[in-house]
Steps between C-alpha positions, in 0.01 A plus 500: 500500500632845406450741789415854391691691767440833328121468519370789707334416829121516485364686804131460583280506806361149471598177327196289407590143404231342284296657221171318547179662619638541854826658384321732260247611761767563763717689250215722383390577855850613592552688174175692550631605842809646340748220574729367228470127434732246339278209384694182417336210320674172417282431193505679163182692584319638799147378568570181694256215481185712501557621143471139381157439657168507315260651754500559874258351748228553610416796273637347179664831412764482228838444662698668222266800516614550859865402453587682178414853617688430823805387305481805275464742791795338676723523194412864433528640851799736519586386854530130404800344326429148376772242440374178344691174457703610802567384854606675820800351674776562758277730705654644814374751752733764635419823685129463432537451123484188286764457234540222249512414133243436231602217267360597161499188286547526122197484269741495203279774360575871525216643708543854372463416131259204503150598385327169571419450130544120530672464161778308676242263643347436158827380343637302795502126408515371859182400686503416872224472761346836593524546876248785494240263352608237754653280225169447318648639177841606372685828465813607311849530646470878459160630597276757664406332831125563462267745323473757781853460637645816646752595388397356164847403389637186341714260701735236368506162672871440462475139619264414213663720235688317221694815396365492144499879475150521350375736770799732457435532126125556547523765773460843332638678809804275541395423856626142527819505705670169577783680679288605800620383840357516851540839662515586868369842594539631858204651680414668827157516665347581837244215511417177322165339416501129420218421259650178370169318449445125496568188299242256370517160662688256277227251411757237411552448874157333512621188325161328507352779287758448220530866399757521222435136407131499409459777240139573593587569863577872516539748782274797565721766341509299179121502502500870590705577190237323285234737633668837429463709181869432420450124538722259307206327329171620354309304761552288809679187379652204670873489422516126432315506167363852451143387559243721671434337839147400599559402863751696708605429859665737747708347776521744791771520762771374265807580704309675780389360836728209421774395740627241253636776275610727785224758466236443767354852480204621295594711198178705540439567129461156341132446581393832360719505190372150416141616542578802282654282231202265514270792415727613217527146362123469494487825307760378252365141479126515578450126446791389721458339839719646778566320827693643796647251747569669832583447867330818623382806308653800674293794375603747769518836318247763400262353245682165497216290641250652258745430215527138608123459525454662161748257342324200655168625364651521151548123497856456619515180706680520836623168637646483852787258471879493480642354181733210581622409151458582133529239226508547122301308240622427149284778353656756738201514736575491869367284782483669841501285814361676807324450832141626485470671841133590470402139427667319784859528379475221248765484223368625167637544150398761244608561140585842356666605178709776659615562857605839640717492811420799722857553611570696815748775576845454647757748623735666255802396703739765377539678832765350726718619783769578241270742317598781730728544798193479721311175534160488328300255709293245310208295626502115488373513140772739375276805475635824650392507863348833614598628843128515587265355239192654665619846610774573246516240221739702279783512756775241461767404749742744330456870572425694185397190305128450436300224328197517275256259342555129470859533612351460851251223422220397265239767430269616223535816291300743720693391809825533304417860412411578861826343610693712251330810634603405851862438396525831316354690795743336741794573270398864466465534876839337553675733255344809656625392840853486355483858379 
């Protein structure tokens, strides 16, 4: 790695790590109060996971209609500097200030000259799985991450590139730059907000469900992507053969409330996002049967219970029973083995042509004691542990470091936004006490 020692030090009031809805909300709150914010996002674009959703529950408002204006406002605010495809590292606190370095990783595309025209993408001969469509379709080795990415700049996947030079020849701005190297830029801030988000549970850990082996067993985000306007297919299709499914099953608590996979806690959102998807599936496939297998339906938020009752009245079948095993038939259909709790606990089998695993949330375990020269305490499940979850949930064990959103535990979007508001208020109060 070539260290750029001559890079000027960036001096801001607050470092916000994570450009999802929590990071954006916290950044905007602070920027509106007159503080300068350095927003660092490890992906190519801000927006987090919310920008990839179809609709939000229980109102069924368009997720992108909420996310895109928030992304745009964040990128345009004069008090916010955004660094994408970057990571904060080597943070130390001295004399009340945090100092460290931002590792800016190479896109192999010049950000100042790229116009996002996608001509490089059109001529690239390499096709690899598209992580933004959760591997349902392919993308090129040089590509715009997704249609509303911000910044809307091309990125070159150097590990997949075959160095054919087609993108260089096609780029009218000459933006392709294979000579780019990682750059370390020093920074100084007064406070830090950790909005590092969550990871989806890896469904492969539930070996009896055969995710990754049975093509018609998908996880919930793969189904979510089939329900958005920018979906990979023209309709909801099962990946195994491209057929429109007639009988879809949702398996709740995949990777949640499950000691066998090391995640005994409830992820809080799986019940409601499955119910939301069931409504959207019935709108997309009016003749399809949808069955939700559950342990308990936890409809605890405003309007959640009414949303659940509405879904049941639409014809979605709710079956109380934990799926023990999934088997595959020769035609790609799937046999579910489960214990029917409401009928005496007897073992039952049911056949479906597609199964959606309602995967839970797990901690984004990027925060360790080495992250800063003050220990950031984690709870037993690797989420950031607040000093007082009831009275002051944004405070971490390190003075001047605050946490927002699902960095502290599973929560839905409204709670995430409230959490970000709390973190930004605490950071502002902390900075004013320093002055």
